[in-house]
C-alpha positions, 0 to 999 in steps of 0.5 A: 465807453469803458474801453475808451476811458481806459485808453484815455487814462493810459495816454494821460499817464504817459504824458504826465510821465514824460513831462515829469522827466523833462522838468526834473520833478519827482513823479511820486506825487502823480498817480499814474496807472500801473502800466504807465509806471512800468513803461517809465521805469524800464524804458522802451522795449529792447531788441530780441536776440535769438541764439542756437541751443545746439553746441558746436560739433565735435570731431571724432576719428574711427580707429581700427583695432584687431582688424575691425573699425572702432568708434568712440562716442561720448554718451549724454547720460554718463558723459563718458566715451563708449567704444562701438565695434562696427561690422561693416559687412553685417551692420546697417545704420539701424543696427548701429543706432539701436546699439547706441540707444541700447547702451544709453537710454537717455538718447532720444534722437539718433541719426546718421548724416552725410557731410551735407547734413542729409539723413542717411537711409536706415537700411544703408550698410555701414560699409557704404557709410565708412567710405567717406566722412559722415556725421552723427546726431545724438539728441542736440549734439552733432559729431563729425566722424572722420573715416579712413576709407577703403584706402587704409591698410587696416580696412584691406586687412579686415576685408581679407580676414573676413573673406578668409573666415567666410571661406573657412566656414564654407569649407567646413559646412559644405566642402566635405559633402561636395568632395564626397559627391565629386569623388563618387562621380569620378569613381563612376566615370573611372569605372565606365572608362575602364569598361570601354577601354577593356576590349580596346586594350586587348586589340591594342596589345595584339597589334602592338605585339605584332608591330614589335616583332616586325620592327625587330625583324627589320633591325635584324635584317639591317644587321645581317645586311651590314654583316654581309656587306662587310664580309663581301668587301673583305673577300674582294679585298683580300682574295679577288682584288687588291686594296688599290682597287677596292679603296675607291669602291669603299669610298663610294659606298661610304659616300652613298651611306652619308647620302642615305642619312641625309635623305632620312633627315630630309624626309623625317626632319629627325636625326638618324638615331637607332632608338628614334628609328626603331620607334618610328618603324614600330609606329609604322607597323602598328598603324598599318596593322591597326588598319587591318584589324579595324582598331580605332586609334583616335577613340582609344587615345581620347579614352586614355586621356580622359582616364588620365584626367579622372585619375589625376582628379581623384589623386588630388581629391582624396588627400584633402578628404583625409586631411580636411584641407581645401582642394584645388579647383578641378578643371572639367575635361573637354 
């Protein structure tokens, strides 16, 4: 009953207030409950409008300084710009956000978002984030970050400089030890090859000496034959026959000699020159004598090639060890 009485009083007050407004009379003489008086004073409730508390986003561009990307962010506590130097190959999103919160303790919420507003994983590398534009959320403010991407010359220069630094560090830490180990291996290989070549070199020297002597005998024999031929033709010309008879003979001898030169070229595919002819004759006698002495020329040539390769590698390796410079890659021998 008490609740019903209160509702009746409320309806009565609203009715009296509306009647007094219509008649133009003052409502001060009418005793209306407090709630009805407030309703009449302010009228019907107005519609409620909701507004966002987030400020509009701010555009920021990444700049390269001294070959490294630098991001200037406004911090909420101090209301000033702070430059953060990014290390693309070494930093992750977690490291970057930790630097921001460490610089300004007033940053309660910090996150990296992509252009669609999705959160980027904390373990993502900064190098991957810098490939395209992204956003940074700091407390209630969103900043749009414009990244130059991988196509910028500054990015390429920084990556090349970083690779150079890594190469220098690797060379300073590991290369001297590797070079010393490689030098020891090459010296052992060189000693082994010399031991294997020792007996073969002795046999080769004997075979080469005999082949040289035989080739010299052939040269002296050809010289003696040409001398005898000239002397005999001179004897026939001045003492036996007249020049009219010997002239056709010398012509045919010269013609036969030219045919011999042509036959030599057809068989050897080389022009008849005295040094080349001597070397060819020497090789002929050398291989013939090596077969008689059971000398393996193929194995000897293979060992000599390996010895030359090892000596060349040692020559290139010893200079960088003394000067502490990077060495060219050594090609493995077949």
